[in-house]
PQR file with spaces between the fields and no chain letter, atoms N, CA, C, O and H, PARSE charges and radii, in Angstrom:
ATOM       1  N    MET     1     -19.237   -4.517  -21.121 -0.4000 1.5000
ATOM       2  CA   MET     1     -17.797   -4.535  -21.014 -0.0000 2.0000
ATOM       3  C    MET     1     -17.380   -5.867  -20.397  0.5500 1.7000
ATOM       4  O    MET     1     -17.942   -6.290  -19.387 -0.5500 1.4000
ATOM       5  N    SER     2     -16.420   -6.512  -20.989 -0.4000 1.5000
ATOM       6  CA   SER     2     -15.984   -7.803  -20.470 -0.0000 2.0000
ATOM       7  C    SER     2     -15.006   -7.603  -19.314  0.5500 1.7000
ATOM       8  O    SER     2     -14.438   -6.524  -19.143 -0.5500 1.4000
ATOM       9  H    SER     2     -15.964   -6.169  -21.810  0.4000 1.0000
ATOM      10  N    THR     3     -14.825   -8.643  -18.541 -0.4000 1.5000
ATOM      11  CA   THR     3     -13.905   -8.607  -17.411 -0.0000 2.0000
ATOM      12  C    THR     3     -12.907   -9.744  -17.556  0.5500 1.7000
ATOM      13  O    THR     3     -13.115  -10.689  -18.316 -0.5500 1.4000
ATOM      14  H    THR     3     -15.286   -9.519  -18.680  0.4000 1.0000
ATOM      15  N    THR     4     -11.820   -9.628  -16.808 -0.4000 1.5000
ATOM      16  CA   THR     4     -10.829  -10.691  -16.793 -0.0000 2.0000
ATOM      17  C    THR     4     -10.342  -10.861  -15.365  0.5500 1.7000
ATOM      18  O    THR     4     -10.225   -9.889  -14.618 -0.5500 1.4000
ATOM      19  H    THR     4     -11.651   -8.860  -16.190  0.4000 1.0000
ATOM      20  N    LYS     5     -10.063  -12.079  -14.998 -0.4000 1.5000
ATOM      21  CA   LYS     5      -9.574  -12.383  -13.657 -0.0000 2.0000
ATOM      22  C    LYS     5      -8.050  -12.344  -13.695  0.5500 1.7000
ATOM      23  O    LYS     5      -7.422  -12.929  -14.578 -0.5500 1.4000
ATOM      24  H    LYS     5     -10.158  -12.868  -15.605  0.4000 1.0000
ATOM      25  N    VAL     6      -7.462  -11.639  -12.715 -0.4000 1.5000
ATOM      26  CA   VAL     6      -6.004  -11.538  -12.645 -0.0000 2.0000
ATOM      27  C    VAL     6      -5.538  -11.891  -11.239  0.5500 1.7000
ATOM      28  O    VAL     6      -6.301  -11.827  -10.276 -0.5500 1.4000
ATOM      29  H    VAL     6      -7.972  -11.164  -11.998  0.4000 1.0000
ATOM      30  N    SER     7      -4.293  -12.257  -11.150 -0.4000 1.5000
ATOM      31  CA   SER     7      -3.665  -12.504   -9.866 -0.0000 2.0000
ATOM      32  C    SER     7      -2.599  -11.436   -9.667  0.5500 1.7000
ATOM      33  O    SER     7      -1.785  -11.190  -10.557 -0.5500 1.4000
ATOM      34  H    SER     7      -3.673  -12.309  -11.933  0.4000 1.0000
ATOM      35  N    THR     8      -2.606  -10.808   -8.509 -0.4000 1.5000
ATOM      36  CA   THR     8      -1.640   -9.761   -8.240 -0.0000 2.0000
ATOM      37  C    THR     8      -1.251   -9.795   -6.768  0.5500 1.7000
ATOM      38  O    THR     8      -1.940  -10.404   -5.950 -0.5500 1.4000
ATOM      39  H    THR     8      -3.267  -11.008   -7.786  0.4000 1.0000
ATOM      40  N    THR     9      -0.152   -9.143   -6.438 -0.4000 1.5000
ATOM      41  CA   THR     9       0.299   -9.059   -5.060 -0.0000 2.0000
ATOM      42  C    THR     9       0.132   -7.623   -4.594  0.5500 1.7000
ATOM      43  O    THR     9       0.637   -6.695   -5.226 -0.5500 1.4000
ATOM      44  H    THR     9       0.408   -8.648   -7.103  0.4000 1.0000
ATOM      45  N    LEU    10      -0.579   -7.441   -3.484 -0.4000 1.5000
ATOM      46  CA   LEU    10      -0.866   -6.116   -2.953 -0.0000 2.0000
ATOM      47  C    LEU    10      -0.411   -6.036   -1.501  0.5500 1.7000
ATOM      48  O    LEU    10      -0.259   -7.056   -0.829 -0.5500 1.4000
ATOM      49  H    LEU    10      -0.989   -8.194   -2.970  0.4000 1.0000
ATOM      50  N    THR    11      -0.198   -4.824   -1.032 -0.4000 1.5000
ATOM      51  CA   THR    11       0.169   -4.607    0.361 -0.0000 2.0000
ATOM      52  C    THR    11      -1.013   -4.972    1.260  0.5500 1.7000
ATOM      53  O    THR    11      -2.125   -4.478    1.074 -0.5500 1.4000
ATOM      54  H    THR    11      -0.321   -3.996   -1.578  0.4000 1.0000
ATOM      55  N    GLU    12      -0.757   -5.835    2.227 -0.4000 1.5000
ATOM      56  CA   GLU    12      -1.825   -6.366    3.076 -0.0000 2.0000
ATOM      57  C    GLU    12      -2.621   -5.266    3.773  0.5500 1.7000
ATOM      58  O    GLU    12      -3.849   -5.331    3.824 -0.5500 1.4000
ATOM      59  H    GLU    12       0.146   -6.236    2.378  0.4000 1.0000
ATOM      60  N    GLU    13      -1.937   -4.262    4.307 -0.4000 1.5000
ATOM      61  CA   GLU    13      -2.625   -3.195    5.020 -0.0000 2.0000
ATOM      62  C    GLU    13      -3.578   -2.429    4.102  0.5500 1.7000
ATOM      63  O    GLU    13      -4.670   -2.040    4.518 -0.5500 1.4000
ATOM      64  H    GLU    13      -0.940   -4.210    4.265  0.4000 1.0000
ATOM      65  N    LEU    14      -3.160   -2.214    2.854 -0.4000 1.5000
ATOM      66  CA   LEU    14      -4.018   -1.502    1.911 -0.0000 2.0000
ATOM      67  C    LEU    14      -5.244   -2.328    1.549  0.5500 1.7000
ATOM      68  O    LEU    14      -6.350   -1.799    1.436 -0.5500 1.4000
ATOM      69  H    LEU    14      -2.273   -2.529    2.517  0.4000 1.0000
ATOM      70  N    VAL    15      -5.041   -3.609    1.372 -0.4000 1.5000
ATOM      71  CA   VAL    15      -6.167   -4.497    1.052 -0.0000 2.0000
ATOM      72  C    VAL    15      -7.173   -4.501    2.200  0.5500 1.7000
ATOM      73  O    VAL    15      -8.378   -4.399    1.970 -0.5500 1.4000
ATOM      74  H    VAL    15      -4.143   -4.038    1.463  0.4000 1.0000
ATOM      75  N    LEU    16      -6.687   -4.618    3.425 -0.4000 1.5000
ATOM      76  CA   LEU    16      -7.584   -4.633    4.574 -0.0000 2.0000
ATOM      77  C    LEU    16      -8.354   -3.325    4.699  0.5500 1.7000
ATOM      78  O    LEU    16      -9.554   -3.334    4.974 -0.5500 1.4000
ATOM      79  H    LEU    16      -5.708   -4.701    3.612  0.4000 1.0000
ATOM      80  N    GLU    17      -7.670   -2.200    4.497 -0.4000 1.5000
ATOM      81  CA   GLU    17      -8.350   -0.909    4.575 -0.0000 2.0000
ATOM      82  C    GLU    17      -9.416   -0.775    3.491  0.5500 1.7000
ATOM      83  O    GLU    17     -10.532   -0.328    3.754 -0.5500 1.4000
ATOM      84  H    GLU    17      -6.695   -2.193    4.274  0.4000 1.0000
ATOM      85  N    ALA    18      -9.057   -1.168    2.276 -0.4000 1.5000
ATOM      86  CA   ALA    18     -10.017   -1.075    1.169 -0.0000 2.0000
ATOM      87  C    ALA    18     -11.231   -1.968    1.415  0.5500 1.7000
ATOM      88  O    ALA    18     -12.368   -1.542    1.212 -0.5500 1.4000
ATOM      89  H    ALA    18      -8.150   -1.532    2.063  0.4000 1.0000
ATOM      90  N    LYS    19     -10.995   -3.188    1.847 -0.4000 1.5000
ATOM      91  CA   LYS    19     -12.113   -4.102    2.096 -0.0000 2.0000
ATOM      92  C    LYS    19     -12.981   -3.626    3.250  0.5500 1.7000
ATOM      93  O    LYS    19     -14.188   -3.866    3.254 -0.5500 1.4000
ATOM      94  H    LYS    19     -10.072   -3.534    2.013  0.4000 1.0000
ATOM      95  N    THR    20     -12.383   -2.952    4.231 -0.4000 1.5000
ATOM      96  CA   THR    20     -13.154   -2.374    5.326 -0.0000 2.0000
ATOM      97  C    THR    20     -14.088   -1.290    4.785  0.5500 1.7000
ATOM      98  O    THR    20     -15.220   -1.148    5.249 -0.5500 1.4000
ATOM      99  H    THR    20     -11.402   -2.756    4.228  0.4000 1.0000
ATOM     100  N    ARG    21     -13.611   -0.535    3.811 -0.4000 1.5000
ATOM     101  CA   ARG    21     -14.409    0.547    3.233 -0.0000 2.0000
ATOM     102  C    ARG    21     -15.522    0.021    2.329  0.5500 1.7000
ATOM     103  O    ARG    21     -16.658    0.490    2.403 -0.5500 1.4000
ATOM     104  H    ARG    21     -12.692   -0.650    3.434  0.4000 1.0000
ATOM     105  N    VAL    22     -15.201   -0.948    1.480 -0.4000 1.5000
ATOM     106  CA   VAL    22     -16.147   -1.340    0.430 -0.0000 2.0000
ATOM     107  C    VAL    22     -16.698   -2.754    0.583  0.5500 1.7000
ATOM     108  O    VAL    22     -17.589   -3.151   -0.168 -0.5500 1.4000
ATOM     109  H    VAL    22     -14.278   -1.329    1.420  0.4000 1.0000
ATOM     110  N    GLY    23     -16.191   -3.506    1.529 -0.4000 1.5000
ATOM     111  CA   GLY    23     -16.641   -4.883    1.706 -0.0000 2.0000
ATOM     112  C    GLY    23     -15.968   -5.826    0.718  0.5500 1.7000
ATOM     113  O    GLY    23     -15.366   -5.405   -0.270 -0.5500 1.4000
ATOM     114  H    GLY    23     -15.467   -3.184    2.139  0.4000 1.0000
ATOM     115  N    GLU    24     -16.087   -7.075    1.011 -0.4000 1.5000
ATOM     116  CA   GLU    24     -15.462   -8.112    0.181 -0.0000 2.0000
ATOM     117  C    GLU    24     -16.001   -8.088   -1.257  0.5500 1.7000
ATOM     118  O    GLU    24     -15.246   -8.253   -2.216 -0.5500 1.4000
ATOM     119  H    GLU    24     -16.576   -7.416    1.813  0.4000 1.0000
ATOM     120  N    ARG    25     -17.307   -7.883   -1.388 -0.4000 1.5000
ATOM     121  CA   ARG    25     -17.929   -7.935   -2.715 -0.0000 2.0000
ATOM     122  C    ARG    25     -17.628   -6.710   -3.563  0.5500 1.7000
ATOM     123  O    ARG    25     -17.687   -6.790   -4.790 -0.5500 1.4000
ATOM     124  H    ARG    25     -17.921   -7.750   -0.610  0.4000 1.0000
ATOM     125  N    GLY    26     -17.303   -5.566   -2.938 -0.4000 1.5000
ATOM     126  CA   GLY    26     -17.028   -4.350   -3.688 -0.0000 2.0000
ATOM     127  C    GLY    26     -15.562   -4.143   -4.007  0.5500 1.7000
ATOM     128  O    GLY    26     -15.191   -3.162   -4.652 -0.5500 1.4000
ATOM     129  H    GLY    26     -17.254   -5.501   -1.941  0.4000 1.0000
ATOM     130  N    PHE    27     -14.726   -5.070   -3.553 -0.4000 1.5000
ATOM     131  CA   PHE    27     -13.273   -4.895   -3.682 -0.0000 2.0000
ATOM     132  C    PHE    27     -12.816   -4.817   -5.137  0.5500 1.7000
ATOM     133  O    PHE    27     -12.047   -3.924   -5.493 -0.5500 1.4000
ATOM     134  H    PHE    27     -15.028   -5.867   -3.030  0.4000 1.0000
ATOM     135  N    SER    28     -13.273   -5.725   -5.969 -0.4000 1.5000
ATOM     136  CA   SER    28     -12.859   -5.710   -7.383 -0.0000 2.0000
ATOM     137  C    SER    28     -13.282   -4.414   -8.067  0.5500 1.7000
ATOM     138  O    SER    28     -12.512   -3.828   -8.828 -0.5500 1.4000
ATOM     139  H    SER    28     -13.897   -6.450   -5.680  0.4000 1.0000
ATOM     140  N    ARG    29     -14.492   -3.976   -7.798 -0.4000 1.5000
ATOM     141  CA   ARG    29     -14.997   -2.735   -8.380 -0.0000 2.0000
ATOM     142  C    ARG    29     -14.156   -1.535   -7.910  0.5500 1.7000
ATOM     143  O    ARG    29     -13.879   -0.618   -8.683 -0.5500 1.4000
ATOM     144  H    ARG    29     -15.117   -4.452   -7.180  0.4000 1.0000
ATOM     145  N    TYR    30     -13.760   -1.562   -6.640 -0.4000 1.5000
ATOM     146  CA   TYR    30     -12.922   -0.505   -6.061 -0.0000 2.0000
ATOM     147  C    TYR    30     -11.561   -0.456   -6.760  0.5500 1.7000
ATOM     148  O    TYR    30     -11.082    0.619   -7.123 -0.5500 1.4000
ATOM     149  H    TYR    30     -13.986   -2.307   -6.012  0.4000 1.0000
ATOM     150  N    LEU    31     -10.943   -1.626   -6.946 -0.4000 1.5000
ATOM     151  CA   LEU    31      -9.652   -1.685   -7.645 -0.0000 2.0000
ATOM     152  C    LEU    31      -9.793   -1.256   -9.101  0.5500 1.7000
ATOM     153  O    LEU    31      -8.920   -0.573   -9.635 -0.5500 1.4000
ATOM     154  H    LEU    31     -11.332   -2.499   -6.651  0.4000 1.0000
ATOM     155  N    ASP    32     -10.883   -1.652   -9.741 -0.4000 1.5000
ATOM     156  CA   ASP    32     -11.126   -1.272  -11.127 -0.0000 2.0000
ATOM     157  C    ASP    32     -11.213    0.248  -11.263  0.5500 1.7000
ATOM     158  O    ASP    32     -10.651    0.824  -12.194 -0.5500 1.4000
ATOM     159  H    ASP    32     -11.593   -2.207   -9.307  0.4000 1.0000
ATOM     160  N    ALA    33     -11.917    0.895  -10.334 -0.4000 1.5000
ATOM     161  CA   ALA    33     -12.048    2.356  -10.365 -0.0000 2.0000
ATOM     162  C    ALA    33     -10.702    3.031  -10.124  0.5500 1.7000
ATOM     163  O    ALA    33     -10.379    4.027  -10.771 -0.5500 1.4000
ATOM     164  H    ALA    33     -12.373    0.428   -9.577  0.4000 1.0000
ATOM     165  N    ALA    34      -9.919    2.489   -9.197 -0.4000 1.5000
ATOM     166  CA   ALA    34      -8.600    3.061   -8.914 -0.0000 2.0000
ATOM     167  C    ALA    34      -7.684    2.924  -10.130  0.5500 1.7000
ATOM     168  O    ALA    34      -6.954    3.858  -10.461 -0.5500 1.4000
ATOM     169  H    ALA    34     -10.181    1.680   -8.672  0.4000 1.0000
ATOM     170  N    LEU    35      -7.716    1.785  -10.787 -0.4000 1.5000
ATOM     171  CA   LEU    35      -6.906    1.573  -11.982 -0.0000 2.0000
ATOM     172  C    LEU    35      -7.346    2.504  -13.107  0.5500 1.7000
ATOM     173  O    LEU    35      -6.508    3.040  -13.831 -0.5500 1.4000
ATOM     174  H    LEU    35      -8.310    1.026  -10.518  0.4000 1.0000
ATOM     175  N    ARG    36      -8.636    2.696  -13.257 -0.4000 1.5000
ATOM     176  CA   ARG    36      -9.174    3.599  -14.277 -0.0000 2.0000
ATOM     177  C    ARG    36      -8.662    5.032  -14.046  0.5500 1.7000
ATOM     178  O    ARG    36      -8.236    5.705  -14.985 -0.5500 1.4000
ATOM     179  H    ARG    36      -9.318    2.261  -12.669  0.4000 1.0000
ATOM     180  N    ARG    37      -8.711    5.491  -12.777 -0.4000 1.5000
ATOM     181  CA   ARG    37      -8.223    6.842  -12.451 -0.0000 2.0000
ATOM     182  C    ARG    37      -6.732    6.977  -12.729  0.5500 1.7000
ATOM     183  O    ARG    37      -6.292    7.990  -13.273 -0.5500 1.4000
ATOM     184  H    ARG    37      -9.057    4.945  -12.014  0.4000 1.0000
ATOM     185  N    GLN    38      -5.952    5.966  -12.362 -0.4000 1.5000
ATOM     186  CA   GLN    38      -4.507    6.032  -12.578 -0.0000 2.0000
ATOM     187  C    GLN    38      -4.179    6.055  -14.067  0.5500 1.7000
ATOM     188  O    GLN    38      -3.302    6.804  -14.498 -0.5500 1.4000
ATOM     189  H    GLN    38      -6.310    5.143  -11.920  0.4000 1.0000
ATOM     190  N    LEU    39      -4.874    5.244  -14.852 -0.4000 1.5000
ATOM     191  CA   LEU    39      -4.643    5.241  -16.293 -0.0000 2.0000
ATOM     192  C    LEU    39      -5.014    6.588  -16.913  0.5500 1.7000
ATOM     193  O    LEU    39      -4.326    7.067  -17.815 -0.5500 1.4000
ATOM     194  H    LEU    39      -5.586    4.636  -14.502  0.4000 1.0000
ATOM     195  N    GLN    40      -6.098    7.198  -16.433 -0.4000 1.5000
ATOM     196  CA   GLN    40      -6.473    8.524  -16.925 -0.0000 2.0000
ATOM     197  C    GLN    40      -5.374    9.537  -16.590  0.5500 1.7000
ATOM     198  O    GLN    40      -5.005   10.354  -17.434 -0.5500 1.4000
ATOM     199  H    GLN    40      -6.657    6.809  -15.700  0.4000 1.0000
ATOM     200  N    PHE    41      -4.859    9.484  -15.377 -0.4000 1.5000
ATOM     201  CA   PHE    41      -3.764   10.367  -14.973 -0.0000 2.0000
ATOM     202  C    PHE    41      -2.542   10.145  -15.863  0.5500 1.7000
ATOM     203  O    PHE    41      -1.919   11.105  -16.316 -0.5500 1.4000
ATOM     204  H    PHE    41      -5.159    8.820  -14.692  0.4000 1.0000
ATOM     205  N    ASP    42      -2.203    8.888  -16.111 -0.4000 1.5000
ATOM     206  CA   ASP    42      -1.049    8.561  -16.948 -0.0000 2.0000
ATOM     207  C    ASP    42      -1.230    9.067  -18.376  0.5500 1.7000
ATOM     208  O    ASP    42      -0.288    9.586  -18.975 -0.5500 1.4000
ATOM     209  H    ASP    42      -2.709    8.108  -15.742  0.4000 1.0000
ATOM     210  N    ARG    43      -2.446    8.919  -18.927 -0.4000 1.5000
ATOM     211  CA   ARG    43      -2.713    9.407  -20.285 -0.0000 2.0000
ATOM     212  C    ARG    43      -2.582   10.925  -20.351  0.5500 1.7000
ATOM     213  O    ARG    43      -2.053   11.466  -21.322 -0.5500 1.4000
ATOM     214  H    ARG    43      -3.211    8.497  -18.440  0.4000 1.0000
ATOM     215  N    LEU    44      -3.069   11.614  -19.309 -0.4000 1.5000
ATOM     216  CA   LEU    44      -2.930   13.078  -19.273 -0.0000 2.0000
ATOM     217  C    LEU    44      -1.464   13.491  -19.191  0.5500 1.7000
ATOM     218  O    LEU    44      -1.060   14.462  -19.830 -0.5500 1.4000
ATOM     219  H    LEU    44      -3.499   11.175  -18.520  0.4000 1.0000
ATOM     220  N    ALA    45      -0.667   12.768  -18.414 -0.4000 1.5000
ATOM     221  CA   ALA    45       0.773   13.054  -18.327 -0.0000 2.0000
ATOM     222  C    ALA    45       1.435   12.826  -19.684  0.5500 1.7000
ATOM     223  O    ALA    45       2.298   13.605  -20.089 -0.5500 1.4000
ATOM     224  H    ALA    45      -0.996   11.979  -17.895  0.4000 1.0000
ATOM     225  N    ASP    46       1.040   11.770  -20.385 -0.4000 1.5000
ATOM     226  CA   ASP    46       1.570   11.517  -21.732 -0.0000 2.0000
ATOM     227  C    ASP    46       1.214   12.661  -22.680  0.5500 1.7000
ATOM     228  O    ASP    46       2.048   13.117  -23.462 -0.5500 1.4000
ATOM     229  H    ASP    46       0.339   11.138  -20.057  0.4000 1.0000
ATOM     230  N    LEU    47      -0.039   13.117  -22.599 -0.4000 1.5000
ATOM     231  CA   LEU    47      -0.480   14.216  -23.456 -0.0000 2.0000
ATOM     232  C    LEU    47       0.291   15.492  -23.144  0.5500 1.7000
ATOM     233  O    LEU    47       0.701   16.210  -24.056 -0.5500 1.4000
ATOM     234  H    LEU    47      -0.717   12.747  -21.964  0.4000 1.0000
ATOM     235  N    GLU    48       0.489   15.773  -21.861 -0.4000 1.5000
ATOM     236  CA   GLU    48       1.260   16.954  -21.480 -0.0000 2.0000
ATOM     237  C    GLU    48       2.673   16.882  -22.061  0.5500 1.7000
ATOM     238  O    GLU    48       3.190   17.872  -22.579 -0.5500 1.4000
ATOM     239  H    GLU    48       0.155   15.189  -21.121  0.4000 1.0000
ATOM     240  N    HIS    49       3.285   15.715  -21.970 -0.4000 1.5000
ATOM     241  CA   HIS    49       4.631   15.535  -22.527 -0.0000 2.0000
ATOM     242  C    HIS    49       4.635   15.758  -24.050  0.5500 1.7000
ATOM     243  O    HIS    49       5.518   16.430  -24.583 -0.5500 1.4000
ATOM     244  H    HIS    49       2.865   14.911  -21.549  0.4000 1.0000
ATOM     245  N    GLU    50       3.649   15.192  -24.732 -0.4000 1.5000
ATOM     246  CA   GLU    50       3.557   15.371  -26.189 -0.0000 2.0000
ATOM     247  C    GLU    50       3.387   16.843  -26.548  0.5500 1.7000
ATOM     248  O    GLU    50       4.034   17.339  -27.470 -0.5500 1.4000
ATOM     249  H    GLU    50       2.932   14.646  -24.299  0.4000 1.0000
ATOM     250  N    LEU    51       2.510   17.546  -25.816 -0.4000 1.5000
ATOM     251  CA   LEU    51       2.279   18.960  -26.106 -0.0000 2.0000
ATOM     252  C    LEU    51       3.507   19.808  -25.808  0.5500 1.7000
ATOM     253  O    LEU    51       3.816   20.742  -26.548 -0.5500 1.4000
ATOM     254  H    LEU    51       1.984   17.143  -25.067  0.4000 1.0000
ATOM     255  N    GLU    52       4.214   19.483  -24.717 -0.4000 1.5000
ATOM     256  CA   GLU    52       5.443   20.220  -24.408 -0.0000 2.0000
ATOM     257  C    GLU    52       6.513   19.959  -25.457  0.5500 1.7000
ATOM     258  O    GLU    52       7.277   20.861  -25.799 -0.5500 1.4000
ATOM     259  H    GLU    52       3.964   18.725  -24.115  0.4000 1.0000
ATOM     260  N    THR    53       6.574   18.750  -25.965 -0.4000 1.5000
ATOM     261  CA   THR    53       7.541   18.432  -27.017 -0.0000 2.0000
ATOM     262  C    THR    53       7.229   19.220  -28.278  0.5500 1.7000
ATOM     263  O    THR    53       8.134   19.729  -28.941 -0.5500 1.4000
ATOM     264  H    THR    53       5.953   18.018  -25.687  0.4000 1.0000
ATOM     265  N    GLU    54       5.941   19.320  -28.610 -0.4000 1.5000
ATOM     266  CA   GLU    54       5.540   20.007  -29.841 -0.0000 2.0000
ATOM     267  C    GLU    54       5.557   21.531  -29.698  0.5500 1.7000
ATOM     268  O    GLU    54       5.979   22.234  -30.616 -0.5500 1.4000
ATOM     269  H    GLU    54       5.206   18.907  -28.072  0.4000 1.0000
ATOM     270  N    PHE    55       5.096   22.049  -28.540 -0.4000 1.5000
ATOM     271  CA   PHE    55       4.895   23.493  -28.407 -0.0000 2.0000
ATOM     272  C    PHE    55       5.784   24.166  -27.370  0.5500 1.7000
ATOM     273  O    PHE    55       5.747   25.388  -27.233 -0.5500 1.4000
ATOM     274  H    PHE    55       4.753   21.478  -27.794  0.4000 1.0000
ATOM     275  N    GLY    56       6.579   23.399  -26.642 -0.4000 1.5000
ATOM     276  CA   GLY    56       7.438   23.970  -25.607 -0.0000 2.0000
ATOM     277  C    GLY    56       6.793   23.874  -24.235  0.5500 1.7000
ATOM     278  O    GLY    56       5.626   23.508  -24.095 -0.5500 1.4000
ATOM     279  H    GLY    56       6.610   22.405  -26.753  0.4000 1.0000
ATOM     280  N    SER    57       7.583   24.212  -23.235 -0.4000 1.5000
ATOM     281  CA   SER    57       7.129   24.112  -21.845 -0.0000 2.0000
ATOM     282  C    SER    57       5.996   25.094  -21.548  0.5500 1.7000
ATOM     283  O    SER    57       5.884   26.155  -22.162 -0.5500 1.4000
ATOM     284  H    SER    57       8.531   24.509  -23.349  0.4000 1.0000
ATOM     285  N    ILE    58       5.178   24.709  -20.604 -0.4000 1.5000
ATOM     286  CA   ILE    58       4.098   25.572  -20.142 -0.0000 2.0000
ATOM     287  C    ILE    58       4.707   26.641  -19.243  0.5500 1.7000
ATOM     288  O    ILE    58       5.481   26.329  -18.338 -0.5500 1.4000
ATOM     289  H    ILE    58       5.269   23.847  -20.105  0.4000 1.0000
ATOM     290  N    ALA    59       4.363   27.887  -19.491 -0.4000 1.5000
ATOM     291  CA   ALA    59       4.915   28.991  -18.703 -0.0000 2.0000
ATOM     292  C    ALA    59       4.540   28.824  -17.236  0.5500 1.7000
ATOM     293  O    ALA    59       3.426   28.408  -16.917 -0.5500 1.4000
ATOM     294  H    ALA    59       3.734   28.141  -20.226  0.4000 1.0000
ATOM     295  N    GLU    60       5.475   29.149  -16.343 -0.4000 1.5000
ATOM     296  CA   GLU    60       5.238   29.006  -14.906 -0.0000 2.0000
ATOM     297  C    GLU    60       4.040   29.840  -14.452  0.5500 1.7000
ATOM     298  O    GLU    60       3.283   29.409  -13.583 -0.5500 1.4000
ATOM     299  H    GLU    60       6.380   29.487  -16.602  0.4000 1.0000
ATOM     300  N    ALA    61       3.863   31.026  -15.028 -0.4000 1.5000
ATOM     301  CA   ALA    61       2.718   31.867  -14.664 -0.0000 2.0000
ATOM     302  C    ALA    61       1.407   31.157  -15.008  0.5500 1.7000
ATOM     303  O    ALA    61       0.445   31.232  -14.242 -0.5500 1.4000
ATOM     304  H    ALA    61       4.479   31.376  -15.734  0.4000 1.0000
ATOM     305  N    ALA    62       1.362   30.481  -16.135 -0.4000 1.5000
ATOM     306  CA   ALA    62       0.157   29.744  -16.531 -0.0000 2.0000
ATOM     307  C    ALA    62      -0.084   28.567  -15.591  0.5500 1.7000
ATOM     308  O    ALA    62      -1.226   28.286  -15.228 -0.5500 1.4000
ATOM     309  H    ALA    62       2.143   30.421  -16.757  0.4000 1.0000
ATOM     310  N    ARG    63       0.986   27.879  -15.195 -0.4000 1.5000
ATOM     311  CA   ARG    63       0.848   26.766  -14.245 -0.0000 2.0000
ATOM     312  C    ARG    63       0.273   27.260  -12.918  0.5500 1.7000
ATOM     313  O    ARG    63      -0.621   26.632  -12.351 -0.5500 1.4000
ATOM     314  H    ARG    63       1.914   28.107  -15.490  0.4000 1.0000
ATOM     315  N    ARG    64       0.790   28.392  -12.423 -0.4000 1.5000
ATOM     316  CA   ARG    64       0.297   28.961  -11.160 -0.0000 2.0000
ATOM     317  C    ARG    64      -1.172   29.365  -11.278  0.5500 1.7000
ATOM     318  O    ARG    64      -1.967   29.136  -10.366 -0.5500 1.4000
ATOM     319  H    ARG    64       1.516   28.903  -12.883  0.4000 1.0000
ATOM     320  N    GLU    65      -1.516   29.965  -12.410 -0.4000 1.5000
ATOM     321  CA   GLU    65      -2.900   30.405  -12.627 -0.0000 2.0000
ATOM     322  C    GLU    65      -3.850   29.224  -12.572  0.5500 1.7000
ATOM     323  O    GLU    65      -4.902   29.298  -11.938 -0.5500 1.4000
ATOM     324  H    GLU    65      -0.871   30.150  -13.151  0.4000 1.0000
ATOM     325  N    VAL    66      -3.489   28.145  -13.227 -0.4000 1.5000
ATOM     326  CA   VAL    66      -4.332   26.948  -13.233 -0.0000 2.0000
ATOM     327  C    VAL    66      -4.387   26.330  -11.837  0.5500 1.7000
ATOM     328  O    VAL    66      -5.447   25.892  -11.390 -0.5500 1.4000
ATOM     329  H    VAL    66      -2.634   28.084  -13.743  0.4000 1.0000
ATOM     330  N    ALA    67      -3.246   26.295  -11.149 -0.4000 1.5000
ATOM     331  CA   ALA    67      -3.198   25.704   -9.812 -0.0000 2.0000
ATOM     332  C    ALA    67      -4.089   26.472   -8.830  0.5500 1.7000
ATOM     333  O    ALA    67      -4.625   25.892   -7.887 -0.5500 1.4000
ATOM     334  H    ALA    67      -2.385   26.651  -11.512  0.4000 1.0000
ATOM     335  N    GLU    68      -4.242   27.762   -9.056 -0.4000 1.5000
ATOM     336  CA   GLU    68      -5.041   28.593   -8.155 -0.0000 2.0000
ATOM     337  C    GLU    68      -6.530   28.579   -8.493  0.5500 1.7000
ATOM     338  O    GLU    68      -7.342   29.082   -7.715 -0.5500 1.4000
ATOM     339  H    GLU    68      -3.806   28.233   -9.823  0.4000 1.0000
ATOM     340  N    MET    69      -6.896   28.017   -9.628 -0.4000 1.5000
ATOM     341  CA   MET    69      -8.300   27.975  -10.022 -0.0000 2.0000
ATOM     342  C    MET    69      -9.102   27.062   -9.107  0.5500 1.7000
ATOM     343  O    MET    69      -8.587   26.076   -8.577 -0.5500 1.4000
ATOM     344  H    MET    69      -6.237   27.608  -10.259  0.4000 1.0000
ATOM     345  N    GLU    70     -10.368   27.407   -8.932 -0.4000 1.5000
ATOM     346  CA   GLU    70     -11.260   26.540   -8.182 -0.0000 2.0000
ATOM     347  C    GLU    70     -11.919   25.583   -9.183  0.5500 1.7000
ATOM     348  O    GLU    70     -12.614   26.014  -10.104 -0.5500 1.4000
ATOM     349  H    GLU    70     -10.786   28.207   -9.362  0.4000 1.0000
ATOM     350  N    TRP    71     -11.694   24.297   -8.992 -0.4000 1.5000
ATOM     351  CA   TRP    71     -12.191   23.301   -9.932 -0.0000 2.0000
ATOM     352  C    TRP    71     -13.445   22.645   -9.368  0.5500 1.7000
ATOM     353  O    TRP    71     -13.562   22.445   -8.159 -0.5500 1.4000
ATOM     354  H    TRP    71     -11.130   23.946   -8.245  0.4000 1.0000
ATOM     355  N    PRO    72     -14.382   22.312  -10.254 -0.5600 1.5000
ATOM     356  CA   PRO    72     -15.591   21.618   -9.780  0.2800 2.0000
ATOM     357  C    PRO    72     -15.235   20.247   -9.232  0.5500 1.7000
ATOM     358  O    PRO    72     -14.281   19.612   -9.681 -0.5500 1.4000
ATOM     359  N    SER    73     -16.005   19.802   -8.265 -0.4000 1.5000
ATOM     360  CA   SER    73     -15.726   18.476   -7.686 -0.0000 2.0000
ATOM     361  C    SER    73     -16.634   17.427   -8.243  0.5500 1.7000
ATOM     362  O    SER    73     -16.535   16.260   -7.864 -0.5500 1.4000
ATOM     363  H    SER    73     -16.781   20.317   -7.900  0.4000 1.0000
């Protein structure tokens, strides 16, 4: 997988906390993983919207049932 160098502006406190956790060398990998998770979340939200548009809203009882399920970690 190829990589690309980008310039971005981040909150200083968040950068310091992240670098404390993963070190200077692990920072890019940490941001890459966070971006990957956010994009996955966004794609799932898009899919939910598409399915609701096609099939209607998810019943509240079904939402509660799923929310109460124990999910693997």
